[in-house]
Steps between C-alpha positions, in 0.01 A plus 500: 500500500644828395512778761356788296451828676172677429558822313431825661197664320637790316313784319581640168406849366262539216781643300720193541215270412434686186871498415521114541176456277672740235814294511291183443302652215827610342606136485699437826418151621307427828799303632735791422294755687431261799872427538640851423251680731450233765124468438271204549359365167144521642553880590625575150211294339244681696645848404504392136134380508387815683664711235307351202 
C-alpha cells in the first residue's frame, strides 16, 4: 500500500484558469499543463469544460 499524502486544497485565480484553458486551446497537451503547473488532471478538465 502506497503512503500517499492528501493534497492541500489550493485555489486558483480566474486569470490563471483562463490562461491554462488558453494554452490547452492553443495545442498544449493536458499532460504538459498538469506536469508543468502542478495541477490535477480533474481540475484542468473542469476548467476546460466550464470554458466551453
